[in-house]
C-alpha positions as CSV (number, residue, x, y, z in Angstrom):
1,M,-9.2,14.6,-58.7
2,V,-11.9,16.5,-57.1
3,R,-13.7,13.4,-56.3
4,D,-10.5,11.7,-54.9
5,N,-9.8,14.7,-52.8
6,S,-13.4,14.7,-51.6
7,R,-13.1,11.1,-50.6
8,R,-9.7,11.8,-48.9
9,W,-11.2,14.6,-46.8
10,V,-14.2,12.3,-46.0
11,R,-11.8,9.6,-44.8
12,L,-9.8,12.2,-42.8
13,A,-13.0,13.5,-41.2
14,V,-14.3,10.1,-40.4
15,G,-10.9,9.1,-39.0
16,G,-10.8,12.2,-36.9
17,L,-14.4,11.4,-35.6
18,L,-13.3,7.8,-34.8
19,L,-10.0,9.1,-33.0
20,G,-12.2,11.5,-31.0
21,A,-14.5,8.7,-30.1
22,V,-11.6,6.5,-28.8
23,L,-10.3,9.3,-26.8
24,L,-13.8,9.9,-25.2
25,V,-14.1,6.2,-24.5
26,G,-10.7,6.1,-22.8
27,A,-11.3,9.2,-20.7
28,R,-12.6,8.8,-17.1
29,P,-13.8,11.8,-15.1
30,E,-11.6,12.3,-12.1
31,A,-14.6,12.6,-9.9
32,Q,-15.6,9.0,-10.3
33,A,-13.1,7.6,-7.8
34,Q,-9.8,9.0,-6.3
35,P,-9.0,7.9,-2.8
36,A,-11.5,8.8,-0.2
37,N,-10.9,12.0,1.9
38,S,-10.1,10.1,5.1
39,P,-7.3,9.8,7.6
40,W,-6.2,6.4,6.1
41,P,-8.0,5.3,2.8
42,M,-5.4,2.7,1.6
43,F,-2.2,0.9,2.2
44,Q,0.3,3.4,3.8
45,R,-2.4,6.1,3.5
46,N,-1.6,7.6,0.1
47,D,-0.6,6.8,-3.5
48,R,3.0,7.4,-2.7
49,H,2.8,5.0,0.3
50,T,4.7,7.4,2.6
51,G,2.8,6.2,5.8
52,Q,2.5,9.7,7.2
53,G,-1.0,10.5,8.5
54,S,-3.0,13.7,8.4
55,V,-3.6,13.4,12.2
56,N,-1.5,12.6,15.3
57,G,-1.9,9.2,17.2
58,P,-1.8,8.8,21.0
59,L,0.8,11.0,22.6
60,S,0.4,10.5,26.4
61,S,2.8,8.2,28.3
62,S,0.0,5.7,29.0
63,P,-2.3,4.9,26.0
64,H,-5.0,2.2,26.5
65,V,-7.2,-0.1,24.4
66,V,-10.8,1.3,23.9
67,W,-12.2,-1.8,22.2
68,S,-11.1,-4.9,20.4
69,F,-12.6,-7.0,17.7
70,D,-11.7,-10.6,17.0
71,G,-12.3,-11.5,13.4
72,G,-10.5,-14.8,13.4
73,G,-7.5,-15.8,11.3
74,H,-4.5,-13.4,11.3
75,R,-4.2,-9.7,10.9
76,R,-1.8,-9.9,8.0
77,H,-3.0,-6.6,6.5
78,S,-4.0,-3.3,8.2
79,P,-7.6,-1.9,8.0
80,S,-8.6,1.2,5.9
81,V,-10.8,4.0,6.9
82,G,-13.7,5.8,4.9
83,A,-14.5,9.4,4.9
84,D,-17.1,8.9,7.7
85,G,-14.6,7.1,9.9
86,T,-16.0,3.6,9.1
87,I,-13.4,0.9,9.5
88,Y,-13.0,-1.6,6.7
89,L,-11.2,-4.9,7.4
90,G,-10.4,-8.0,5.5
91,V,-11.6,-11.0,7.4
92,G,-11.6,-14.7,6.5
93,R,-13.8,-15.6,3.7
94,L,-16.1,-12.5,3.4
95,P,-13.7,-11.0,2.0
96,V,-14.2,-7.6,4.0
97,L,-16.5,-6.2,6.6
98,A,-17.3,-2.8,8.1
99,L,-16.9,-1.8,11.7
100,D,-18.3,1.1,13.8
101,P,-15.3,3.2,14.9
102,A,-17.0,4.1,18.2
103,N,-17.4,0.6,19.5
104,G,-16.0,-2.0,17.0
105,S,-19.4,-3.5,16.2
106,I,-19.9,-4.9,12.8
107,L,-22.0,-2.7,10.4
108,W,-22.1,-5.1,7.6
109,Q,-20.4,-8.2,6.1
110,A,-19.7,-8.7,2.4
111,Q,-20.5,-12.1,1.1
112,G,-17.3,-13.3,-0.4
113,N,-18.1,-16.8,-1.5
114,A,-14.9,-18.3,-0.1
115,A,-12.7,-15.3,-1.3
116,T,-10.2,-14.9,1.4
117,A,-8.5,-11.4,1.4
118,D,-5.2,-12.6,2.7
119,R,-2.9,-9.7,2.4
120,S,-4.7,-7.2,0.2
121,Q,-5.6,-4.2,2.3
122,A,-8.8,-2.5,1.0
123,A,-8.6,0.8,-0.9
124,V,-11.4,3.2,-0.2
125,G,-12.6,5.4,-3.1
126,A,-14.2,8.8,-2.9
127,N,-16.9,7.2,-5.1
128,G,-18.2,5.2,-2.1
129,H,-16.6,1.9,-3.2
130,L,-13.9,-0.3,-1.7
131,Y,-11.3,-2.2,-3.9
132,V,-9.8,-5.4,-2.5
133,G,-7.9,-8.4,-3.8
134,A,-8.8,-11.9,-2.9
135,R,-7.5,-15.4,-3.4
136,D,-10.1,-16.2,-6.0
137,N,-8.0,-14.4,-8.4
138,D,-10.3,-11.4,-8.4
139,L,-10.3,-7.7,-7.6
140,W,-13.5,-6.9,-5.9
141,S,-15.4,-3.6,-6.0
142,I,-17.7,-3.4,-3.0
143,D,-20.3,-0.9,-2.0
144,A,-19.0,0.8,1.1
145,S,-22.4,1.6,2.3
146,D,-23.8,-2.0,2.6
147,G,-21.3,-4.4,1.5
148,S,-22.9,-5.5,-1.8
149,T,-20.7,-6.4,-4.7
150,D,-20.5,-4.0,-7.5
151,W,-18.2,-6.0,-9.8
152,R,-15.4,-8.5,-9.8
153,F,-12.4,-8.2,-12.2
154,K,-11.0,-11.6,-13.0
155,A,-7.2,-11.7,-13.7
156,A,-6.5,-13.1,-17.1
157,F,-4.1,-15.6,-15.5
158,D,-4.3,-17.7,-12.4
159,G,-2.8,-16.0,-9.3
160,D,-4.0,-14.6,-6.0
161,V,-4.5,-10.9,-5.8
162,Q,-2.4,-10.3,-2.7
163,T,-1.4,-6.8,-3.5
164,P,-3.1,-4.0,-1.6
165,P,-4.8,-2.0,-4.5
166,M,-3.8,1.7,-5.1
167,I,-6.2,4.3,-6.4
168,G,-4.8,6.8,-8.7
169,P,-6.1,10.4,-9.2
170,D,-7.9,9.5,-12.4
171,G,-9.8,6.8,-10.6
172,A,-7.8,3.8,-11.9
173,V,-7.1,1.0,-9.6
174,Y,-3.7,-0.5,-9.8
175,M,-3.1,-4.1,-8.6
176,A,-1.0,-7.2,-9.4
177,T,-1.2,-10.9,-9.2
178,D,1.3,-13.7,-8.7
179,A,0.1,-15.4,-11.8
180,L,2.3,-18.5,-11.8
181,A,5.4,-16.3,-11.1
182,A,4.8,-14.3,-14.3
183,G,3.9,-11.0,-12.5
184,Q,0.7,-9.8,-14.1
185,F,0.1,-6.0,-13.5
186,Y,-3.3,-4.4,-14.1
187,A,-4.8,-0.9,-14.2
188,V,-8.6,-1.1,-13.9
189,W,-11.1,1.7,-14.3
190,P,-13.6,2.2,-11.5
191,D,-16.4,0.7,-13.6
192,G,-14.5,-2.6,-13.7
193,T,-13.1,-2.4,-17.2
194,Q,-9.4,-2.7,-18.0
195,K,-7.3,0.3,-18.5
196,W,-4.1,-1.6,-19.3
197,H,-2.3,-4.9,-18.5
198,T,1.4,-5.6,-18.5
199,V,3.8,-8.4,-17.5
200,I,6.7,-7.4,-15.1
201,G,8.0,-10.9,-14.5
202,G,8.6,-12.6,-11.1
203,S,6.1,-12.5,-8.3
204,P,5.0,-9.3,-6.8
205,H,3.8,-10.9,-3.5
206,N,2.2,-8.5,-1.0
207,V,3.5,-5.3,-2.8
208,S,1.4,-2.3,-3.5
209,P,2.1,-0.1,-6.5
210,A,3.1,3.6,-5.9
211,L,2.8,6.7,-8.0
212,S,5.1,9.5,-8.7
213,P,4.3,13.0,-7.5
214,D,3.4,14.1,-11.1
215,Q,1.2,10.9,-11.3
216,E,2.8,9.9,-14.6
217,T,4.8,6.9,-13.5
218,V,3.7,3.9,-11.4
219,Y,6.4,1.8,-9.5
220,I,6.3,-1.7,-8.3
221,T,8.9,-4.3,-7.1
222,R,9.3,-7.9,-7.7
223,G,11.2,-10.6,-5.9
224,G,12.4,-8.1,-3.1
225,K,15.3,-7.1,-5.6
226,I,13.9,-5.4,-8.6
227,L,12.2,-2.0,-9.0
228,V,10.0,-1.4,-12.2
229,A,8.9,2.0,-13.5
230,L,5.8,1.9,-15.8
231,D,4.0,4.7,-17.6
232,A,0.7,5.2,-15.6
233,D,-1.2,6.0,-18.7
234,D,-0.5,2.9,-20.9
235,G,1.6,0.5,-18.7
236,I,4.7,0.7,-21.0
237,E,7.9,0.0,-19.0
238,K,10.2,3.1,-18.7
239,W,13.0,1.4,-16.9
240,R,13.9,-1.2,-14.3
241,S,16.7,-1.2,-11.6
242,E,18.2,-4.1,-9.9
243,T,19.6,-3.9,-6.3
244,P,22.5,-6.0,-5.2
245,A,20.3,-7.6,-2.5
246,R,19.6,-11.3,-2.6
247,P,16.2,-12.0,-4.2
248,T,13.4,-13.6,-2.1
249,G,10.3,-15.6,-2.9
250,S,8.7,-14.8,0.5
251,R,5.1,-14.2,0.3
252,V,5.2,-12.6,3.8
253,A,7.6,-9.9,3.4
254,N,6.5,-6.4,2.2
255,F,8.8,-4.7,-0.4
256,T,6.4,-1.9,-1.4
257,P,8.2,1.2,-2.8
258,V,7.8,4.6,-1.2
259,V,8.1,7.8,-3.2
260,G,9.3,11.2,-1.9
261,A,7.9,14.6,-2.7
262,D,10.9,15.2,-5.0
263,G,10.2,12.0,-6.9
264,T,13.0,9.8,-5.3
265,I,11.9,6.3,-4.9
266,F,12.8,4.2,-1.7
267,F,12.9,0.5,-1.6
268,A,13.7,-1.5,1.4
269,A,15.1,-4.6,-0.5
270,R,16.1,-7.7,1.4
271,T,19.7,-6.7,2.6
272,G,19.4,-2.8,2.5
273,V,17.5,0.3,2.0
274,F,18.0,2.0,-1.5
275,A,17.2,5.3,-3.0
276,F,16.5,5.6,-6.7
277,D,16.7,8.5,-9.3
278,P,13.3,8.7,-11.0
279,T,14.7,9.7,-14.4
280,D,16.7,6.4,-15.0
281,G,16.4,4.2,-11.9
282,A,20.1,4.9,-10.9
283,I,20.8,4.1,-7.3
284,S,21.3,7.3,-5.4
285,W,22.4,5.8,-2.1
286,S,22.1,2.7,-0.1
287,F,22.0,1.7,3.6
288,E,23.2,-1.7,4.1
289,P,24.0,-2.6,7.8
290,A,25.9,-5.9,8.2
291,R,23.9,-9.2,8.7
292,T,20.6,-7.2,8.7
293,Q,17.6,-8.2,6.5
294,F,14.6,-5.9,5.6
295,A,11.1,-7.3,5.0
296,S,8.8,-4.3,5.7
297,S,8.3,-1.2,3.6
298,P,9.7,2.1,5.0
299,A,7.7,5.1,6.2
300,L,8.6,8.6,5.1
301,S,7.9,11.8,7.1
302,S,7.3,15.2,5.6
303,G,10.5,16.2,7.4
304,G,12.6,14.0,5.3
305,R,13.1,11.0,7.6
306,L,12.8,7.4,6.6
307,F,11.7,4.9,9.3
308,V,12.2,1.2,8.8
309,G,12.9,-1.9,11.0
310,G,15.5,-4.5,10.1
311,S,16.3,-7.9,11.7
312,S,19.3,-10.1,12.2
313,G,17.7,-13.5,13.0
314,R,15.6,-12.6,16.2
315,I,17.6,-9.4,17.0
316,S,15.9,-6.4,15.6
317,T,16.7,-2.7,15.2
318,F,14.4,0.3,14.2
319,Y,16.2,2.9,12.2
320,A,15.6,6.6,11.3
321,L,17.5,7.6,8.1
322,D,18.1,10.9,6.3
323,A,16.1,10.6,3.1
324,D,18.7,12.8,1.3
325,D,21.7,10.6,1.7
326,G,20.8,7.5,3.7
327,S,22.8,8.5,6.7
328,E,21.6,7.1,10.1
329,L,19.9,9.6,12.3
330,W,19.2,7.3,15.3
331,Q,18.4,3.7,16.0
332,F,16.6,1.7,18.6
333,A,17.7,-1.8,19.5
334,L,14.7,-3.7,20.5
335,P,15.3,-5.4,24.0
336,L,13.3,-8.6,23.2
337,P,13.6,-11.1,20.3
338,C,11.3,-10.2,17.4
339,Q,11.4,-9.8,13.6
340,F,10.2,-6.9,11.4
341,V,8.2,-8.6,8.7
342,N,5.3,-6.8,6.9
343,T,5.2,-4.4,9.9
344,Q,5.4,-1.0,8.4
345,A,5.6,2.1,10.7
346,A,3.0,4.9,10.7
347,V,4.0,8.5,11.2
348,G,1.9,11.1,12.8
349,L,1.3,14.6,11.4
350,N,3.7,15.9,14.1
351,G,6.4,13.3,13.2
352,T,5.8,10.8,16.0
353,V,6.4,7.3,14.6
354,Y,4.5,4.2,15.7
355,F,5.6,0.6,15.0
356,G,5.3,-2.8,16.4
357,C,7.8,-5.8,16.6
358,G,7.0,-9.0,18.4
359,Q,4.6,-8.4,21.0
360,M,5.6,-4.8,21.5
361,L,4.0,-1.6,20.2
362,Y,6.0,1.6,20.4
363,A,5.7,5.4,19.9
364,F,8.9,7.4,19.3
365,N,9.7,11.1,18.8
366,G,10.8,10.9,15.1
367,T,13.3,13.7,15.5
368,S,15.2,12.9,18.6
369,G,14.5,9.1,18.9
370,A,13.3,9.4,22.4
371,K,10.7,6.7,23.3
372,I,7.2,8.1,24.3
373,W,5.4,5.0,25.2
374,E,5.3,1.2,24.7
375,M,2.5,-1.3,25.1
376,V,2.6,-5.2,25.4
377,F,0.2,-7.4,23.4
378,S,-0.5,-11.1,23.7
379,R,0.6,-12.2,20.1
380,G,3.2,-11.0,17.6
381,F,2.5,-8.3,15.1
382,Q,2.0,-9.3,11.3
383,S,1.0,-5.9,10.0
384,G,1.5,-2.3,10.8
385,P,-0.6,0.2,12.6
386,I,-2.7,3.0,11.1
387,L,-3.9,6.4,12.2
388,S,-7.7,6.3,11.9
389,A,-8.6,9.5,13.6
390,A,-7.1,12.2,15.9
391,G,-5.5,10.5,18.8
392,V,-6.4,7.0,17.6
393,L,-4.3,4.1,16.5
394,L,-5.7,0.9,15.1
395,V,-3.4,-2.1,15.1
396,G,-3.9,-5.8,14.4
397,N,-2.4,-8.4,16.7
398,G,-3.0,-12.1,16.3
399,S,-6.7,-12.5,15.1
400,T,-7.8,-9.2,16.8
401,L,-8.0,-5.5,15.8
402,Y,-7.4,-3.1,18.6
403,K,-8.2,0.6,18.9
404,V,-5.7,2.4,21.0
405,T,-6.0,5.9,22.3
406,D,-4.9,8.3,25.2
């Protein structure tokens, strides 16, 4: 008995050591990544994708273009900004390059080996690396100082990485692939190893995952209709909720979820804007204007206002909604034909809201709905503006990126 008990305690001790080793292997110091401390390090600025900046954009009645950069192709995703102000932009087959914010000149170009970054806006980490998805089915980690490739994470199944990656507070990078309509969803550590992988079904085209305020739950949508909540630690599904909106297989529309400070999840599905209870996914309220379709993610101000554009054919309206109950606060009917598709709004620190539709770029007082300024561009917008520095707006139009300021 003594010998058996001794063996038992040896087994328990060894098991405890092994368990401790597993826990140590799984742990990652928070200092390894996290989003860069910059005005706009990833899609819709933060891991809740609110689209509210830490600075104000142009506020005078007559802003102007300081410089422009033509990178070819189409600006289907917005640029991101590093801690030093460097602008990172997906272009053609590079898949990303760095621009000097002062004059728009190229600082470096990554060598992408025909890996087009189609709609995957780069996420900039505090560890000095960029994370961007490409059409070679890889998530790329690129050194932000010189454009050299650190590593490439290959999705286990075929499928373009069109989702803008999101960096969590523990450094994990979240992204998804089409994967033959299976909906493969990954969390990847900043050293390129897999944290977890799960299948959500459907095709998460052009959708960035979002985190809950307590950082314990990650949300993603599929098909412009279904919202899925997963445990951020292990990827196990907590719940899923389905809207009454019609599904869509569009690769152009953006159905990224937005998370409020109280945990409420907002989802502009195809035929309406919906608010979900974070505990069980129950729909709290919906805003469903007749004959209007939504194909852009909303933006959320710290004042509790949701901003989103909807279209009925070529007739479009921009809405300000109360995030508490979905009631309409104000609307702006666009005077010229256009469509809101993948054209998210950006909100300044003071609540000014910036958005584009068709060839027009606007700034509005987010509280009163009064128009502050408008600008005309040569092409239609296919992505949303970002606030890259105090008084500065970056916006893609056609194949060109523009810096706009007072």
